[in-house]
C-alpha positions in Angstrom: 41.7 -57.7 11.7 43.1 -56.4 8.5 41.4 -59.2 6.6 38.0 -58.5 8.1 38.3 -54.8 7.3 39.1 -55.7 3.6 36.1 -58.0 3.4 33.9 -55.4 4.9 35.1 -52.8 2.4 34.6 -55.2 -0.5 31.0 -55.9 0.6 30.2 -52.2 0.9 31.6 -51.6 -2.6 29.5 -54.4 -4.0 26.4 -53.0 -2.3 27.1 -49.5 -3.7 27.7 -50.9 -7.2 24.5 -53.0 -7.1 22.5 -49.9 -6.0 24.0 -47.9 -8.9 23.0 -50.5 -11.6 20.5 -49.3 -14.2 17.5 -51.3 -15.2 15.5 -51.4 -18.5 12.7 -48.8 -17.9 9.5 -49.2 -19.9 7.3 -46.3 -20.8 4.9 -44.7 -23.2 4.5 -41.1 -24.6 1.0 -39.7 -25.3 -0.8 -36.6 -26.5 -3.8 -37.0 -24.2 -5.1 -40.4 -25.3 -3.1 -40.7 -28.6 0.3 -42.4 -28.7 3.1 -40.4 -30.2 5.5 -42.0 -32.6 9.1 -40.8 -33.2 9.6 -39.1 -29.9 13.4 -38.9 -29.1 14.2 -39.8 -25.5 17.6 -38.9 -24.1 19.0 -40.1 -20.8 20.9 -36.8 -20.0 22.9 -38.6 -17.4 24.3 -41.3 -19.6 23.7 -39.6 -23.0 22.0 -42.8 -24.2 19.0 -42.3 -26.6 16.0 -44.2 -27.9 12.8 -43.5 -29.9 9.1 -44.4 -29.4 7.5 -46.9 -31.7 4.1 -46.6 -33.5 2.3 -47.2 -30.1 4.4 -44.5 -28.4 6.2 -47.1 -26.3 10.0 -47.0 -25.5 12.6 -48.8 -23.4 15.7 -47.1 -21.9 18.3 -48.0 -19.3 17.9 -45.8 -16.2 18.2 -45.6 -12.5 17.1 -43.4 -9.7 18.0 -39.7 -10.2 18.7 -40.0 -13.9 17.3 -37.2 -16.1 15.2 -38.1 -19.2 14.4 -35.5 -21.9 11.6 -36.0 -24.4 11.8 -34.2 -27.7 9.3 -34.1 -30.7 8.8 -31.5 -33.4 5.6 -29.3 -32.8 5.7 -30.3 -29.1 7.1 -28.7 -26.0 10.3 -30.4 -24.7 9.8 -32.2 -21.4 12.4 -33.1 -18.8 11.8 -35.4 -15.8 14.0 -36.9 -13.1 13.6 -40.7 -12.6 12.5 -41.8 -9.2 12.5 -45.1 -7.5 8.7 -45.3 -7.8 9.1 -45.2 -11.6 11.5 -48.1 -11.5 9.3 -50.1 -9.2 6.2 -49.6 -11.4 8.3 -49.9 -14.6 5.5 -48.2 -16.6 6.4 -44.5 -17.1 3.7 -42.6 -18.9 4.6 -39.1 -20.3 2.2 -36.6 -21.8 3.6 -34.0 -24.2 1.9 -30.6 -24.9 1.7 -29.1 -28.4 3.4 -25.8 -29.1 1.1 -22.9 -29.9 0.5 -22.6 -33.7 1.3 -19.2 -35.2 -0.8 -17.9 -38.1 1.0 -16.8 -41.2 1.2 -13.1 -42.0 -2.0 -11.8 -43.6 -1.6 -9.0 -46.2 -4.4 -6.4 -46.2 -4.8 -4.6 -49.5 -6.6 -1.3 -50.0 -9.3 -0.9 -52.6 -9.3 1.6 -55.4 -9.2 5.3 -54.3 -12.2 7.5 -55.1 -11.2 10.7 -57.0 -12.5 13.7 -55.0 -13.5 17.0 -56.8 -11.0 19.8 -56.9 -11.3 22.5 -54.3 -10.8 26.3 -54.8 -7.3 26.0 -53.5 -6.5 23.4 -56.2 -7.7 25.9 -58.9 -5.6 28.6 -57.4 -2.6 26.3 -57.3 -3.0 25.5 -60.9 -3.1 29.2 -61.8 0.0 30.0 -59.8 1.9 27.1 -61.4 1.0 28.4 -64.9 2.0 31.9 -64.1 5.4 30.7 -62.8 6.0 28.7 -66.0 4.8 31.6 -68.3 6.1 34.9 -66.8 4.9 38.1 -68.6 6.3 41.6 -68.8 3.8 44.0 -67.1 5.0 46.9 -69.2 4.2 45.3 -72.5 0.5 45.0 -73.6 -0.3 41.7 -75.2 -4.0 42.1 -75.7 -4.9 40.0 -72.7 -7.2 41.2 -69.9 -5.2 42.3 -66.9 -5.6 39.9 -64.0 -7.8 37.8 -66.3 -7.7 34.0 -66.4 -6.4 31.7 -69.1 -9.1 29.0 -68.7 -7.5 26.7 -71.3 -4.1 26.8 -69.4 -5.8 26.4 -66.0 -7.8 23.4 -67.3 -4.6 21.8 -68.5 -3.0 22.2 -65.1 -6.1 20.9 -63.4 -6.0 17.8 -65.6 -2.3 17.4 -64.6 -3.2 17.6 -60.9 -5.9 15.0 -61.3 -3.6 12.7 -63.2 -1.1 13.0 -60.3 -3.7 12.2 -57.7 -5.1 9.1 -59.4 -3.7 5.8 -58.5 -4.0 2.5 -60.2 -6.6 0.3 -58.5 -5.0 -2.7 -56.8 -6.0 -6.1 -57.8 -8.3 -7.9 -55.5 -6.7 -10.9 -53.7 -8.0 -14.3 -54.7 -10.0 -15.8 -51.8 -8.6 -19.1 -50.5 -10.6 -22.2 -50.4 -11.1 -24.6 -47.4 -8.3 -27.0 -48.4 -5.8 -24.2 -48.8 -6.8 -22.7 -45.4 -6.2 -26.0 -43.7 -2.9 -26.6 -45.4 -1.8 -23.1 -44.4 -2.8 -23.7 -40.8 -1.4 -27.2 -40.0 1.4 -29.2 -41.6 1.5 -32.8 -42.9 3.0 -34.1 -39.7 -0.1 -33.0 -37.8 -2.4 -35.1 -40.1 -0.3 -38.2 -39.5 0.7 -38.0 -35.9 -2.4 -36.3 -34.4 -5.3 -37.1 -36.7 -4.0 -40.5 -37.9 -4.8 -39.5 -41.5 -2.3 -41.0 -44.0 -0.9 -38.8 -46.8 -2.9 -40.7 -49.5 -6.1 -40.0 -47.5 -5.5 -36.3 -47.1 -7.5 -35.0 -50.0 -10.4 -37.3 -49.3 -10.4 -36.3 -45.7 -10.5 -32.6 -46.5 -13.3 -33.1 -48.9 -15.2 -35.0 -46.2 -14.6 -32.0 -43.8 -15.6 -29.4 -46.3 -19.1 -31.0 -46.5 -19.7 -30.0 -42.9 -21.6 -26.6 -42.7 -19.2 -25.6 -39.9 -16.4 -25.4 -42.5 -17.8 -22.1 -43.8 -17.8 -20.6 -40.3 -14.1 -21.7 -39.8 -13.2 -20.0 -43.1 -14.7 -16.7 -41.9 -13.2 -16.8 -38.4 -10.0 -18.6 -39.1 -9.4 -19.4 -35.4 -6.6 -21.9 -35.1 -7.8 -23.6 -32.0 -11.3 -24.0 -33.5 -9.8 -25.4 -36.7 -7.7 -28.0 -34.8 -10.7 -29.1 -32.6 -12.8 -29.4 -35.8 -10.2 -31.5 -37.6 -9.8 -33.8 -34.5 -13.5 -34.5 -34.3 -13.9 -35.0 -38.1 -10.9 -37.3 -38.2 -12.5 -39.7 -35.7 -15.7 -39.7 -37.7 -13.8 -40.2 -40.9 -11.7 -43.1 -39.6 -14.8 -44.7 -38.0 -16.8 -44.5 -41.2 -13.8 -45.8 -43.2 -13.5 -48.8 -40.9 -17.3 -49.6 -41.2 -17.1 -49.3 -45.0 -14.1 -51.7 -45.1 -15.8 -54.2 -42.9 -19.0 -54.2 -45.1 -16.9 -54.7 -48.2 -15.0 -57.6 -46.6 -18.3 -59.3 -45.7 -19.5 -59.0 -49.3 
């Protein structure tokens, strides 16, 4: 009886151990239809990690109830729990969502101030300041008209008030061009990962985009979402035309 109980316990242990075994789970990480390279995948249960290849594909050991975390710069982190259906299909497809892009601070500069003509109060103020700086003895006659005005002195004080009110005009900010606007809106990683534009193609691609009449509208509105949609459409056209050109040259 004791021997049978031991065998039964051993069989149960083997069954549990077998059910706990992890298998090599295959998967792919996408941004809509575009595969994402360099995504870090962490099995939070075992703390094992891997990274997606150029096609966005990955392999990682996992079992039912394991938690996988997907991390990539400029994208929202994603966490999923592995289920038996994932293991049965063995083709886990994950879609990551881009983080919202923040615009850089825009500095608004004031134009030159317009000098306004002096009011009556300004004239009175100039006269009072002169009298304060040049007190006289009312008991001594100086030849001046009593309660009269020293127009020369008042004119000097008015000039001093005007000088204090004037401000140096600010320099006008230099308008940015299309390439500078794009480089300030998206970084180099966006060109490579999302648009599939290599660094050495960057300048040629931006010149290609700038020829589109819509580029001027984007510079006026500077809407980030419109800019990103515009770049995505132009990148497909650019790559398609580049492929056709290459094919024609090879035939020649």
